Residue frames as qw, qx, qy, qz and C-alpha x, y, z in Angstrom:
[[0.024, -0.296, 0.955, 0.019, 30.50, 16.91, -9.39],
 [0.676, -0.089, -0.468, -0.562, 28.05, 14.25, -10.54],
 [0.756, -0.345, 0.410, -0.377, 26.48, 11.78, -8.19],
 [0.054, -0.385, 0.904, 0.176, 28.39, 8.50, -8.41],
 [0.674, -0.001, -0.570, -0.469, 26.75, 5.58, -10.08],
 [0.708, -0.410, 0.362, -0.447, 25.12, 3.38, -7.50],
 [0.365, -0.321, 0.874, 0.021, 25.98, -0.25, -6.80],
 [0.324, 0.076, -0.788, -0.517, 25.10, -2.98, -9.25],
 [0.364, -0.417, -0.833, 0.024, 22.98, -4.69, -6.60],
 [0.112, -0.375, 0.082, -0.917, 20.62, -1.99, -5.38],
 [0.538, -0.525, -0.659, -0.025, 18.99, -3.58, -2.37],
 [0.149, -0.614, 0.254, -0.732, 18.20, -1.44, 0.67],
 [0.657, -0.261, -0.682, 0.187, 18.64, -2.99, 4.12],
 [0.270, -0.662, 0.218, -0.664, 17.53, -1.48, 7.42],
 [0.644, -0.133, -0.704, 0.268, 18.63, -3.11, 10.69],
 [0.421, -0.582, -0.536, 0.444, 17.03, -1.96, 13.94],
 [0.206, 0.365, 0.130, 0.898, 16.62, 1.55, 12.52],
 [0.221, -0.691, -0.563, 0.396, 15.30, 4.15, 14.97],
 [0.179, 0.446, 0.139, 0.866, 14.34, 7.78, 14.55],
 [0.323, -0.696, -0.552, 0.327, 13.48, 10.14, 17.38],
 [0.116, 0.676, 0.029, 0.727, 12.91, 13.86, 17.70],
 [0.255, -0.508, 0.473, -0.673, 13.98, 14.46, 21.27],
 [0.382, -0.097, 0.821, -0.413, 11.77, 12.25, 23.42],
 [0.751, 0.366, 0.159, -0.526, 9.34, 11.51, 20.59],
 [0.411, -0.188, 0.843, 0.291, 10.05, 8.14, 18.97],
 [0.558, 0.478, -0.140, -0.664, 8.94, 8.21, 15.31],
 [0.774, 0.300, -0.527, -0.181, 10.48, 4.96, 13.98],
 [0.629, -0.501, 0.525, -0.281, 10.92, 1.92, 16.22],
 [0.535, -0.255, 0.799, 0.100, 13.17, -1.06, 15.44],
 [0.712, 0.573, -0.062, -0.401, 12.68, -1.08, 11.67],
 [0.434, -0.306, 0.800, 0.281, 14.08, -4.29, 10.16],
 [0.684, 0.617, 0.262, -0.287, 13.49, -4.53, 6.43],
 [0.384, -0.254, 0.618, 0.637, 15.10, -5.45, 3.12],
 [0.586, 0.675, 0.059, -0.444, 14.00, -3.91, -0.15],
 [0.787, -0.013, 0.525, 0.323, 15.25, -6.38, -2.75],
 [0.166, -0.347, 0.488, 0.784, 17.17, -5.43, -5.86],
 [0.126, -0.094, -0.685, -0.712, 14.72, -4.41, -8.61],
 [0.107, -0.492, -0.846, 0.174, 11.70, -4.61, -6.30],
 [0.190, -0.492, -0.181, -0.830, 8.76, -2.19, -6.27],
 [0.356, -0.344, -0.755, 0.430, 8.02, -1.82, -2.55],
 [0.203, -0.645, -0.239, -0.697, 5.25, 0.36, -1.17],
 [0.169, -0.113, -0.668, 0.716, 5.09, 1.83, 2.34],
 [0.341, -0.502, -0.459, -0.648, 1.48, 2.32, 3.39],
 [0.344, -0.377, -0.701, 0.498, -0.32, 3.37, 6.53],
 [0.080, -0.895, -0.437, -0.046, -2.46, 6.13, 8.04],
 [0.174, 0.831, -0.143, 0.509, -1.27, 9.71, 8.49],
 [0.360, -0.758, 0.411, -0.357, 1.43, 9.98, 11.15],
 [0.986, -0.152, 0.060, -0.021, 2.50, 6.34, 10.98],
 [0.478, -0.657, 0.460, 0.358, 6.10, 7.21, 9.95],
 [0.811, 0.352, 0.410, 0.224, 6.09, 6.11, 6.32],
 [0.399, 0.882, -0.036, 0.249, 7.41, 9.40, 4.88],
 [0.356, -0.825, 0.436, -0.052, 9.97, 9.68, 7.67],
 [0.825, -0.154, 0.516, 0.172, 11.17, 6.18, 6.83],
 [0.694, 0.617, 0.234, 0.287, 11.54, 7.13, 3.17],
 [0.101, 0.956, -0.179, 0.211, 13.44, 10.29, 4.09],
 [0.607, -0.626, 0.483, 0.081, 15.88, 8.30, 6.23],
 [0.828, 0.182, 0.435, 0.303, 16.67, 6.12, 3.21],
 [0.451, 0.823, 0.124, 0.321, 17.18, 9.27, 1.14],
 [0.589, -0.024, -0.244, 0.770, 19.47, 10.78, 3.78],
 [0.089, -0.626, -0.147, -0.761, 17.18, 13.75, 4.35],
 [0.649, -0.663, 0.101, -0.359, 16.70, 12.60, 7.94],
 [0.197, 0.480, -0.808, 0.278, 19.49, 11.25, 10.17],
 [0.788, -0.321, -0.503, -0.149, 18.70, 8.00, 11.94],
 [0.333, -0.726, 0.405, -0.446, 19.20, 7.92, 15.70],
 [0.572, -0.353, 0.729, -0.129, 19.94, 4.22, 15.92],
 [0.854, 0.272, 0.442, -0.043, 20.54, 1.13, 13.80],
 [0.331, -0.347, 0.611, 0.630, 22.16, 0.62, 10.41],
 [0.630, 0.668, 0.209, -0.336, 21.08, 1.54, 6.88],
 [0.380, -0.340, 0.664, 0.547, 22.82, 0.13, 3.81],
 [0.665, 0.632, 0.039, -0.396, 22.28, 0.46, 0.05],
 [0.778, 0.530, -0.336, 0.003, 23.86, -2.16, -2.20],
 [0.881, -0.132, -0.290, 0.349, 25.88, -3.55, 0.70],
 [0.373, 0.324, -0.234, 0.837, 27.37, -0.15, 1.60],
 [0.301, -0.645, -0.561, 0.422, 26.50, 1.35, 5.00],
 [0.209, 0.542, 0.251, 0.774, 25.21, 4.86, 4.31],
 [0.383, -0.717, -0.499, 0.300, 24.34, 6.13, 7.81],
 [0.273, -0.731, 0.010, 0.625, 26.70, 9.09, 7.37],
 [0.392, 0.119, 0.572, 0.711, 26.70, 9.34, 3.56],
 [0.215, 0.368, 0.060, -0.902, 25.17, 12.55, 2.10],
 [0.677, 0.466, 0.447, -0.354, 22.03, 12.17, -0.05],
 [0.498, 0.750, -0.281, -0.333, 23.84, 13.07, -3.28],
 [0.149, 0.537, -0.829, -0.051, 26.27, 10.18, -2.80],
 [0.580, -0.063, 0.729, -0.357, 23.76, 7.42, -2.04],
 [0.003, -0.037, 0.860, 0.509, 22.86, 6.57, -5.65],
 [0.136, 0.558, 0.792, -0.207, 19.20, 7.50, -5.09],
 [0.058, -0.197, -0.261, -0.943, 16.74, 9.92, -6.67],
 [0.049, 0.422, 0.764, -0.485, 13.61, 11.15, -4.91],
 [0.120, -0.391, -0.482, -0.775, 10.32, 12.43, -6.34],
 [0.041, 0.158, 0.605, -0.779, 8.18, 14.43, -3.93],
 [0.199, 0.653, 0.708, -0.184, 4.46, 15.16, -3.64],
 [0.164, 0.885, 0.011, -0.436, 5.26, 18.69, -4.84],
 [0.816, 0.511, 0.129, 0.237, 6.62, 18.76, -8.39],
 [0.449, -0.735, 0.175, 0.477, 9.12, 21.55, -7.52],
 [0.653, 0.431, 0.356, 0.510, 9.72, 22.54, -11.16],
 [0.250, -0.360, 0.042, 0.898, 11.47, 25.76, -12.12],
 [0.409, 0.718, 0.495, -0.268, 8.68, 27.91, -13.64],
 [0.196, 0.839, -0.231, -0.452, 11.01, 30.02, -15.83],
 [0.131, -0.392, 0.842, 0.347, 12.59, 26.94, -17.47],
 [0.758, 0.169, -0.345, -0.528, 11.07, 24.75, -20.16],
 [0.954, -0.225, 0.113, -0.165, 10.81, 21.01, -19.58],
 [0.823, 0.378, -0.253, 0.341, 14.11, 20.22, -21.25],
 [0.159, 0.634, -0.419, 0.630, 15.92, 22.73, -19.02],
 [0.681, -0.504, 0.256, -0.466, 14.15, 21.43, -15.90],
 [0.998, -0.055, 0.036, 0.003, 15.27, 17.89, -16.62],
 [0.743, 0.443, -0.205, 0.458, 18.79, 18.90, -17.68],
 [0.163, -0.899, 0.180, -0.364, 19.50, 21.36, -14.86],
 [0.760, -0.569, 0.314, -0.008, 21.04, 18.92, -12.38],
 [0.891, 0.165, 0.218, 0.362, 23.18, 17.32, -15.08],
 [0.369, 0.801, -0.054, 0.467, 24.52, 20.74, -16.14],
 [0.414, -0.837, 0.270, -0.235, 25.52, 21.46, -12.56],
 [0.857, -0.322, 0.375, 0.143, 27.51, 18.22, -12.56],
 [0.033, 0.709, -0.525, -0.470, 29.39, 19.36, -15.69],
 [0.705, 0.177, 0.678, 0.109, 28.16, 16.47, -17.80],
 [0.167, -0.128, 0.558, 0.803, 28.99, 16.91, -21.53],
 [0.451, 0.285, 0.027, -0.845, 26.20, 18.54, -23.53],
 [0.530, 0.160, -0.695, -0.458, 25.75, 15.54, -25.85],
 [0.270, -0.101, -0.925, 0.249, 25.31, 13.18, -22.88],
 [0.213, 0.269, 0.482, -0.806, 22.80, 15.55, -21.27],
 [0.508, 0.256, -0.285, -0.771, 20.82, 15.73, -24.50],
 [0.483, 0.059, -0.848, -0.210, 20.78, 11.94, -24.85],
 [0.127, -0.158, -0.847, 0.492, 19.74, 11.44, -21.21],
 [0.321, 0.278, 0.289, -0.858, 16.90, 13.98, -21.37],
 [0.575, 0.225, -0.428, -0.660, 15.48, 12.64, -24.62],
 [0.377, 0.018, -0.926, 0.015, 15.74, 9.04, -23.39],
 [0.030, 0.247, 0.739, -0.626, 13.78, 9.88, -20.22],
 [0.406, 0.305, 0.030, -0.861, 11.25, 11.92, -22.19],
 [0.510, 0.130, -0.706, -0.474, 10.62, 9.00, -24.56],
 [0.234, -0.116, -0.928, 0.266, 10.05, 6.63, -21.63],
 [0.065, 0.410, 0.596, -0.688, 7.52, 9.07, -20.12],
 [0.265, 0.595, 0.663, 0.368, 5.90, 10.06, -23.45],
 [0.078, -0.908, -0.212, 0.352, 6.65, 13.77, -22.99],
 [0.559, -0.085, 0.360, 0.742, 9.25, 14.25, -25.75],
 [0.190, 0.608, 0.489, 0.596, 6.81, 16.44, -27.69],
 [0.311, -0.901, -0.291, -0.082, 6.45, 18.76, -24.66],
 [0.725, -0.205, -0.148, 0.641, 10.11, 19.54, -23.99],
 [0.257, 0.296, 0.078, 0.917, 9.87, 23.20, -25.12],
 [0.375, -0.717, -0.386, -0.444, 6.87, 23.98, -22.94],
 [0.038, -0.429, 0.524, -0.735, 6.94, 25.72, -19.56],
 [0.079, -0.157, -0.920, 0.349, 5.44, 24.02, -16.47],
 [0.320, 0.315, 0.355, -0.820, 2.47, 26.44, -16.44],
 [0.539, 0.297, -0.413, -0.671, 1.38, 25.03, -19.81],
 [0.352, 0.102, -0.929, -0.052, 1.12, 21.45, -18.50],
 [0.746, -0.444, -0.288, -0.403, -1.49, 19.36, -16.73],
 [0.579, -0.641, 0.439, -0.249, -0.80, 17.96, -13.27],
 [0.958, -0.006, 0.276, 0.073, 0.00, 14.53, -14.70],
 [0.679, 0.635, -0.085, 0.359, 2.45, 15.99, -17.20],
 [0.100, -0.836, 0.389, -0.374, 4.21, 17.98, -14.48],
 [0.788, -0.439, 0.415, -0.120, 4.57, 14.85, -12.41],
 [0.923, 0.295, 0.124, 0.213, 6.14, 13.07, -15.38],
 [0.362, 0.802, -0.262, 0.397, 8.68, 15.87, -15.70],
 [0.455, -0.707, 0.450, -0.300, 9.56, 15.49, -12.01],
 [0.931, -0.107, 0.348, 0.028, 10.02, 11.76, -12.58],
 [0.752, 0.597, -0.018, 0.280, 12.06, 12.46, -15.73],
 [0.006, 0.865, -0.382, 0.327, 14.36, 14.70, -13.72],
 [0.691, -0.479, 0.524, -0.136, 15.02, 11.70, -11.48],
 [0.938, 0.247, 0.233, 0.071, 15.47, 9.24, -14.37],
 [0.530, 0.789, -0.224, 0.217, 18.23, 11.28, -16.05],
 [0.276, -0.757, 0.552, -0.215, 20.41, 10.83, -12.97],
 [0.743, 0.198, -0.636, -0.074, 20.34, 7.05, -13.56],
 [0.405, -0.517, 0.577, -0.486, 19.90, 6.21, -9.88],
 [0.270, 0.071, -0.960, 0.005, 19.97, 2.68, -8.56],
 [0.105, -0.467, -0.815, 0.326, 17.04, 3.40, -6.20],
 [0.144, -0.455, -0.286, -0.831, 13.99, 5.60, -6.87],
 [0.112, -0.341, -0.723, 0.590, 12.11, 7.03, -3.88],
 [0.162, -0.458, -0.464, -0.741, 8.56, 8.36, -4.36],
 [0.049, -0.222, -0.652, 0.723, 6.80, 10.30, -1.60],
 [0.309, 0.618, 0.620, -0.371, 3.03, 10.33, -2.29],
 [0.195, -0.162, 0.450, 0.856, 3.61, 11.45, -5.90],
 [0.073, -0.388, -0.728, -0.560, -0.05, 11.20, -6.95],
 [0.148, -0.540, -0.685, 0.467, -1.77, 12.87, -4.02],
 [0.063, 0.464, 0.032, -0.883, -2.15, 16.23, -5.83],
 [0.153, 0.030, -0.708, -0.689, -3.91, 14.68, -8.84],
 [0.679, -0.015, 0.093, -0.728, -7.63, 14.12, -9.40],
 [0.756, -0.109, 0.607, -0.219, -9.08, 10.62, -9.09],
 [0.850, 0.508, 0.119, -0.078, -9.20, 9.81, -12.81],
 [0.402, 0.790, -0.443, 0.136, -5.63, 10.96, -13.39],
 [0.423, -0.549, 0.687, -0.219, -4.39, 8.99, -10.40],
 [0.888, 0.126, 0.427, -0.118, -5.75, 5.81, -11.96],
 [0.712, 0.689, -0.099, 0.089, -3.95, 6.60, -15.23],
 [0.090, 0.802, -0.542, 0.233, -0.71, 7.47, -13.43],
 [0.739, -0.347, 0.558, -0.150, -0.76, 4.19, -11.49],
 [0.897, 0.381, 0.207, 0.087, -0.51, 2.47, -14.85],
 [0.409, 0.840, -0.278, 0.223, 2.34, 4.81, -15.80],
 [0.346, -0.699, 0.589, -0.213, 4.28, 3.95, -12.62],
 [0.874, -0.064, 0.478, -0.053, 3.82, 0.22, -13.18],
 [0.780, 0.601, 0.064, 0.162, 5.04, 0.57, -16.77],
 [0.100, 0.885, -0.403, 0.212, 7.99, 2.71, -15.64],
 [0.594, -0.512, 0.610, -0.118, 9.12, 0.01, -13.23],
 [0.897, 0.224, 0.379, 0.044, 8.76, -2.65, -15.91],
 [0.592, 0.778, -0.080, 0.193, 10.83, -0.56, -18.36],
 [0.043, 0.832, -0.467, 0.298, 13.59, 0.51, -15.97],
 [0.888, -0.123, -0.430, 0.110, 13.76, -2.63, -13.79],
 [0.231, 0.456, -0.457, 0.728, 15.11, -0.45, -10.99],
 [0.327, -0.360, -0.747, 0.453, 14.55, -0.68, -7.24],
 [0.171, -0.497, -0.181, -0.831, 11.63, 1.58, -6.30],
 [0.214, -0.355, -0.744, 0.524, 10.26, 2.55, -2.89],
 [0.166, -0.443, -0.402, -0.784, 6.90, 4.32, -2.95],
 [0.021, -0.213, -0.680, 0.702, 5.00, 5.95, -0.08],
 [0.323, -0.339, -0.443, -0.765, 1.23, 6.35, -0.10],
 [0.345, -0.020, 0.636, -0.690, -1.70, 6.52, 2.31],
 [0.730, 0.242, -0.120, -0.628, -3.92, 5.00, -0.41],
 [0.587, -0.215, 0.780, -0.033, -4.13, 1.23, -0.01],
 [0.782, 0.547, 0.275, -0.119, -5.58, 0.88, -3.52],
 [0.349, 0.838, -0.420, -0.017, -2.36, 2.37, -4.92],
 [0.330, -0.538, 0.769, -0.103, -0.38, -0.01, -2.73],
 [0.758, 0.100, 0.626, -0.151, -2.34, -3.08, -3.83],
 [0.733, 0.657, 0.159, -0.072, -2.14, -2.27, -7.55],
 [0.334, 0.859, -0.383, 0.066, 1.53, -1.21, -7.74],
 [0.355, -0.690, 0.615, -0.140, 3.56, -3.17, -5.21],
 [0.609, 0.221, -0.762, 0.019, 5.60, -6.33, -5.48],
 [0.497, -0.350, -0.701, 0.373, 5.48, -6.21, -1.68],
 [0.236, -0.785, -0.138, -0.556, 3.77, -3.87, 0.76],
 [0.365, -0.027, -0.634, 0.681, 5.01, -2.65, 4.14],
 [0.367, -0.746, -0.411, -0.375, 2.11, -1.74, 6.45],
 [0.336, 0.162, -0.480, 0.794, 3.15, 0.73, 9.17],
 [0.435, -0.766, -0.380, -0.282, 1.43, 1.93, 12.32],
 [0.438, -0.891, 0.105, -0.060, 2.80, 4.39, 14.93],
 [0.022, 0.816, -0.577, -0.018, 6.37, 3.94, 13.71],
 [0.517, -0.261, 0.815, -0.017, 6.38, 0.13, 13.62],
 [0.379, 0.188, -0.737, -0.527, 6.14, -2.38, 10.81],
 [0.734, -0.051, 0.397, -0.548, 2.94, -4.37, 11.27],
 [0.827, 0.152, 0.539, 0.053, 3.38, -6.71, 8.30],
 [0.123, 0.585, -0.553, -0.580, 5.35, -7.12, 5.06],
 [0.561, 0.149, 0.812, 0.065, 4.05, -9.21, 2.17],
 [0.071, 0.166, 0.652, 0.736, 2.67, -9.34, -1.34],
 [0.419, -0.104, -0.027, -0.901, -0.71, -7.67, -1.89],
 [0.738, -0.151, -0.538, -0.377, -2.42, -11.07, -2.02],
 [0.524, -0.072, -0.723, 0.444, -0.68, -12.25, 1.18],
 [0.027, 0.008, 0.406, -0.913, -1.87, -9.19, 3.08],
 [0.569, -0.085, -0.228, -0.785, -5.39, -9.56, 1.68],
 [0.791, -0.117, -0.560, -0.218, -5.73, -13.28, 2.43],
 [0.769, -0.289, -0.460, 0.336, -3.59, -13.53, 5.56],
 [0.053, -0.794, 0.191, -0.575, -3.43, -10.25, 7.53],
 [0.488, 0.089, -0.734, 0.464, -1.44, -10.83, 10.70],
 [0.115, -0.317, -0.633, 0.697, -3.67, -8.71, 12.93],
 [0.161, 0.764, 0.591, -0.201, -6.78, -6.54, 13.16],
 [0.028, -0.750, 0.115, 0.651, -4.95, -3.39, 12.10],
 [0.092, -0.262, 0.732, 0.622, -3.70, -4.84, 8.80],
 [0.161, 0.408, 0.889, 0.133, -7.04, -6.56, 8.14],
 [0.098, 0.815, 0.457, -0.343, -8.89, -3.28, 8.62],
 [0.046, -0.712, 0.260, 0.651, -6.46, -1.28, 6.51],
 [0.025, -0.225, 0.798, 0.559, -6.11, -3.58, 3.48],
 [0.099, 0.429, 0.884, 0.160, -9.26, -3.93, 1.41],
 [0.182, 0.221, 0.063, -0.956, -11.87, -1.52, 0.11],
 [0.426, -0.737, 0.067, -0.520, -14.54, -1.28, 1.40],
 [0.012, -0.503, 0.767, -0.398, -12.90, -2.16, 4.72],
 [0.409, -0.100, -0.906, 0.034, -13.46, -5.45, 6.52],
 [0.604, -0.565, -0.126, -0.548, -16.42, -5.88, 8.88],
 [0.238, 0.219, -0.819, 0.474, -15.58, -6.81, 12.48],
 [0.695, -0.442, -0.258, -0.505, -18.09, -8.61, 14.74],
 [0.196, -0.478, 0.726, -0.454, -17.46, -9.48, 18.39],
 [0.875, -0.102, -0.340, -0.329, -18.03, -13.09, 19.48],
 [0.503, -0.546, 0.642, -0.193, -16.87, -15.98, 21.68],
 [0.304, 0.319, -0.872, -0.214, -15.36, -19.34, 20.80],
 [0.865, -0.146, 0.068, -0.475, -17.83, -22.24, 20.98],
 [0.903, -0.184, 0.343, 0.184, -15.31, -24.88, 19.92],
 [0.268, 0.849, -0.410, -0.197, -11.99, -24.93, 18.10],
 [0.923, -0.063, 0.311, 0.218, -9.45, -27.24, 16.49],
 [0.444, -0.362, 0.454, 0.683, -6.46, -27.15, 14.16],
 [0.221, 0.232, 0.693, 0.646, -8.77, -26.75, 11.16],
 [0.171, -0.621, -0.466, -0.606, -11.68, -24.61, 12.32],
 [0.045, -0.128, -0.590, 0.796, -13.33, -22.51, 15.02],
 [0.158, -0.650, -0.668, -0.325, -17.03, -22.06, 15.74],
 [0.134, 0.037, -0.272, 0.952, -17.88, -18.58, 16.99],
 [0.092, -0.685, -0.719, 0.075, -21.06, -17.57, 18.80],
 [0.118, 0.377, 0.109, 0.912, -22.23, -14.03, 18.03],
 [0.175, 0.015, 0.460, -0.870, -24.39, -11.71, 20.17],
 [0.646, 0.043, -0.208, -0.733, -27.49, -12.87, 18.26],
 [0.778, -0.145, 0.568, -0.224, -26.80, -16.51, 19.18],
 [0.804, 0.559, -0.156, -0.126, -25.81, -17.27, 15.57],
 [0.713, -0.434, 0.470, 0.286, -22.89, -19.69, 15.30],
 [0.532, 0.785, -0.264, -0.175, -20.36, -19.04, 12.52],
 [0.909, -0.133, 0.250, 0.305, -17.83, -21.61, 11.37],
 [0.174, 0.905, -0.350, -0.167, -14.41, -20.23, 10.37],
 [0.953, 0.174, -0.057, 0.242, -11.83, -22.33, 8.54],
 [0.067, 0.863, -0.404, 0.297, -8.78, -21.20, 10.52],
 [0.657, 0.117, -0.647, 0.368, -5.89, -22.80, 12.38],
 [0.398, -0.654, 0.101, -0.635, -7.37, -22.37, 15.86],
 [0.757, -0.123, -0.610, 0.198, -5.75, -25.13, 17.95],
 [0.301, 0.082, -0.483, 0.818, -4.67, -22.48, 20.48],
 [0.387, -0.340, -0.057, -0.855, -8.22, -21.18, 21.01],
 [0.078, -0.137, -0.916, 0.369, -10.38, -22.34, 23.92],
 [0.199, -0.643, -0.697, -0.247, -14.10, -22.44, 24.59],
 [0.303, -0.847, -0.365, 0.239, -15.29, -19.05, 25.85],
 [0.467, -0.213, 0.146, 0.846, -12.36, -17.02, 24.46],
 [0.257, 0.826, 0.185, -0.466, -13.29, -13.53, 23.29],
 [0.504, 0.027, 0.575, 0.644, -12.61, -13.19, 19.55],
 [0.315, 0.613, -0.010, -0.725, -13.38, -10.89, 16.64],
 [0.654, 0.361, 0.636, 0.195, -14.88, -12.28, 13.46],
 [0.024, 0.546, -0.290, -0.785, -13.81, -10.56, 10.25],
 [0.577, 0.469, 0.657, 0.125, -15.83, -10.66, 7.01],
 [0.152, -0.196, 0.349, 0.904, -14.94, -8.73, 3.87],
 [0.483, 0.434, 0.211, -0.731, -17.91, -6.98, 2.20],
 [0.496, 0.425, -0.550, -0.520, -17.24, -8.74, -1.11],
 [0.122, 0.127, -0.983, 0.041, -17.51, -12.19, 0.48],
 [0.448, 0.261, 0.601, -0.608, -21.22, -11.85, 1.31],
 [0.141, -0.081, -0.764, -0.625, -23.71, -13.44, -1.06],
 [0.574, 0.006, 0.218, -0.789, -27.49, -13.74, -1.22],
 [0.579, 0.162, -0.713, -0.362, -27.49, -17.38, -2.35],
 [0.787, -0.399, 0.089, -0.462, -28.27, -18.84, 1.09],
 [0.934, 0.029, -0.302, 0.186, -25.29, -21.22, 1.36],
 [0.458, 0.312, -0.462, 0.693, -22.61, -21.19, 4.06],
 [0.206, -0.341, -0.593, 0.700, -22.90, -19.26, 7.32],
 [0.036, -0.671, -0.545, -0.502, -26.10, -17.21, 7.46],
 [0.170, -0.229, -0.389, 0.876, -26.65, -13.78, 9.04],
 [0.032, 0.758, 0.632, 0.159, -30.08, -12.11, 9.35],
 [0.283, -0.216, -0.066, 0.932, -29.78, -8.36, 8.79],
 [0.224, 0.834, 0.481, -0.148, -31.81, -5.25, 8.03],
 [0.489, 0.371, 0.226, 0.757, -30.76, -2.81, 5.28],
 [0.187, -0.760, -0.310, 0.539, -30.35, 0.80, 6.43],
 [0.169, 0.808, -0.209, -0.524, -28.75, 2.39, 3.35],
 [0.815, 0.275, 0.449, 0.242, -28.02, 1.39, -0.26],
 [0.028, 0.716, -0.379, -0.585, -25.42, 2.68, -2.73],
 [0.827, 0.398, 0.391, 0.063, -26.01, 1.48, -6.27],
 [0.191, -0.700, 0.430, 0.537, -22.78, 1.88, -8.27],
 [0.596, 0.516, -0.418, -0.452, -23.81, 0.08, -11.45],
 [0.637, 0.263, -0.724, -0.034, -21.72, -3.09, -11.52],
 [0.397, -0.127, -0.794, 0.442, -21.85, -3.42, -7.72],
 [0.420, -0.710, -0.230, -0.517, -24.25, -2.47, -4.94],
 [0.243, 0.163, -0.688, 0.664, -23.16, -1.56, -1.41],
 [0.567, -0.598, -0.398, -0.402, -25.82, -2.34, 1.19],
 [0.082, 0.347, -0.624, 0.695, -25.26, -1.17, 4.77],
 [0.657, -0.375, -0.589, -0.287, -27.08, -3.26, 7.35],
 [0.490, -0.621, 0.358, -0.496, -27.89, -3.37, 11.05],
 [0.839, -0.020, -0.541, 0.061, -26.29, -6.20, 13.00],
 [0.624, -0.770, 0.089, -0.094, -25.63, -6.57, 16.76],
 [0.814, -0.361, 0.235, 0.390, -21.95, -6.52, 17.75],
 [0.564, 0.397, 0.251, 0.679, -20.90, -4.27, 14.86],
 [0.234, -0.456, -0.217, 0.831, -19.81, -0.74, 15.85],
 [0.272, 0.370, -0.226, -0.859, -20.88, 0.73, 12.53],
 [0.822, 0.301, 0.064, -0.479, -23.14, -0.67, 9.86],
 [0.696, -0.088, 0.673, 0.232, -22.36, -4.09, 8.42],
 [0.304, 0.646, -0.344, -0.610, -21.08, -3.35, 4.90],
 [0.743, 0.161, 0.642, 0.100, -21.89, -5.70, 2.03],
 [0.160, 0.513, -0.486, -0.689, -20.76, -5.60, -1.59],
 [0.658, 0.290, 0.676, -0.159, -23.31, -7.31, -3.80],
 [0.379, 0.247, 0.654, 0.606, -23.81, -7.81, -7.51],
 [0.090, 0.135, -0.061, -0.985, -25.11, -4.65, -9.17],
 [0.403, -0.220, -0.657, -0.598, -28.19, -6.54, -10.31],
 [0.275, -0.350, -0.808, 0.386, -29.22, -7.15, -6.68],
 [0.214, -0.585, -0.272, -0.734, -32.39, -5.18, -5.99],
 [0.457, -0.413, -0.639, 0.461, -32.26, -4.25, -2.31],
 [0.072, -0.701, -0.159, -0.692, -33.79, -1.25, -0.56],
 [0.051, -0.344, 0.541, -0.766, -33.86, 0.49, 2.78],
 [0.632, -0.182, 0.359, -0.662, -35.71, -1.39, 5.49],
 [0.853, 0.179, -0.409, -0.270, -35.50, -4.74, 3.67],
 [0.737, -0.466, 0.485, -0.073, -34.57, -7.84, 5.67],
 [0.598, 0.578, -0.542, -0.120, -31.64, -9.73, 4.12],
 [0.913, -0.311, 0.257, 0.065, -30.24, -13.18, 4.77],
 [0.282, 0.813, -0.504, -0.067, -26.54, -12.85, 4.06],
 [0.990, -0.079, 0.054, 0.107, -24.37, -15.89, 3.45],
 [0.105, 0.833, -0.543, 0.010, -20.60, -16.14, 3.84],
 [0.892, 0.140, -0.425, 0.058, -18.51, -19.30, 3.25],
 [0.761, -0.632, 0.032, 0.143, -16.50, -20.60, 6.20],
 [0.761, -0.023, 0.154, 0.629, -13.23, -20.35, 4.23],
 [0.234, 0.670, 0.153, 0.688, -13.89, -16.64, 3.64],
 [0.495, -0.844, -0.151, -0.141, -14.05, -15.81, 7.37],
 [0.385, 0.499, -0.491, 0.601, -11.20, -14.19, 9.30],
 [0.698, -0.644, -0.310, -0.039, -10.73, -14.61, 13.05],
 [0.269, 0.598, -0.410, 0.635, -8.68, -12.63, 15.58],
 [0.562, -0.342, -0.660, 0.363, -7.94, -13.33, 19.24],
 [0.297, -0.874, -0.349, 0.163, -8.54, -10.93, 22.14],
 [0.436, -0.585, 0.176, 0.661, -5.15, -9.29, 21.51],
 [0.421, 0.769, -0.094, -0.471, -5.93, -8.69, 17.83],
 [0.129, -0.429, 0.822, 0.351, -3.62, -11.38, 16.43],
 [0.728, 0.251, -0.281, -0.573, -5.02, -13.37, 13.51],
 [0.733, -0.072, 0.676, -0.018, -5.67, -17.10, 13.44],
 [0.001, -0.349, 0.673, 0.652, -4.30, -18.15, 10.06],
 [0.742, 0.326, 0.102, -0.576, -7.03, -18.83, 7.50],
 [0.483, -0.040, 0.834, 0.265, -7.20, -22.09, 5.61],
 [0.424, 0.545, -0.125, -0.712, -8.00, -20.79, 2.14],
 [0.813, 0.275, 0.513, -0.007, -9.43, -23.21, -0.40],
 [0.443, -0.091, 0.548, 0.704, -7.58, -23.51, -3.72],
 [0.202, 0.657, 0.624, 0.371, -10.72, -22.32, -5.51],
 [0.163, -0.951, -0.227, 0.136, -10.96, -19.13, -3.42],
 [0.478, -0.571, 0.293, 0.599, -7.23, -18.46, -3.73],
 [0.401, 0.182, 0.621, 0.648, -7.41, -18.73, -7.50],
 [0.066, 0.818, 0.533, 0.206, -10.50, -16.50, -7.59],
 [0.308, -0.876, -0.062, 0.365, -8.70, -13.82, -5.57]]
């Protein structure tokens, strides 16, 4: 029997969803809506619960509390085959003795679909994925990227309302992953179908997602567009996870604060102005200053930090300089123009504009940045 066609509106809604294995709580109070036609990415470190969350949507894991609905239909107790979803795993799981056509058609044959409809569905999916010329080949004759396309094609022929992808690019080399990111973006544009994608790679998340869900220890930390998470992380965890190289954190105390700015005194005595909504901050409060490596310049305008270079990575178009600075656990990371000529042991005066600074209170919550229109457009 074929899987029924999913609902016309393919949104996915989770209300207070919980998942526990005995006493171990894996998902905690998950409240989320994946909108119809949206490309949503779950991202977070290993063990944060992102794959478990995806598997609960697929029906491969039973939830232990809350409500899960797809297209307005509660599916808590609905088997995976009847949810109108298709899932693509990290492992391609292709049948080695079958050619690509047979791999993609196998599930449809089991559902007793007419041969002409199967043929049309397989060739349609193959055209979308640019593998029509490979349909007579066996999996062993394909590259990793081609095998992944076949796995995706096997999902497309089912015409699901929701696609679920569980780290589909993690087995590929770096160059192929970049190419396949483009393929996934194009696939979403062509199919206009709801897609939920799990990855530990925040670069994949930033380049693919309409919205990103950042998870940590089974909880949602923040949901937003890539630019929202980059410009306005809600806490230290999100700020440190989104962005590559990762954000620098420097301990300090509040010198003065208002609704439009905060002045922060660092361990060196340097005072840094941050354009943030800091009306709730008080003189003497412990805070953490956040500066992204790409926001440092050598032009001497804005807040100034005196540092010493300890290591340099020249990458052609950009140069990463790692510097000593009090109050930083590891080296202060800077991303400079590739034409910058810096070397180990050199003293640098780094500048950072006040509207490029992030600030977090003692509990790790962010003071909202006041981003200039010019910086927002540049980002």
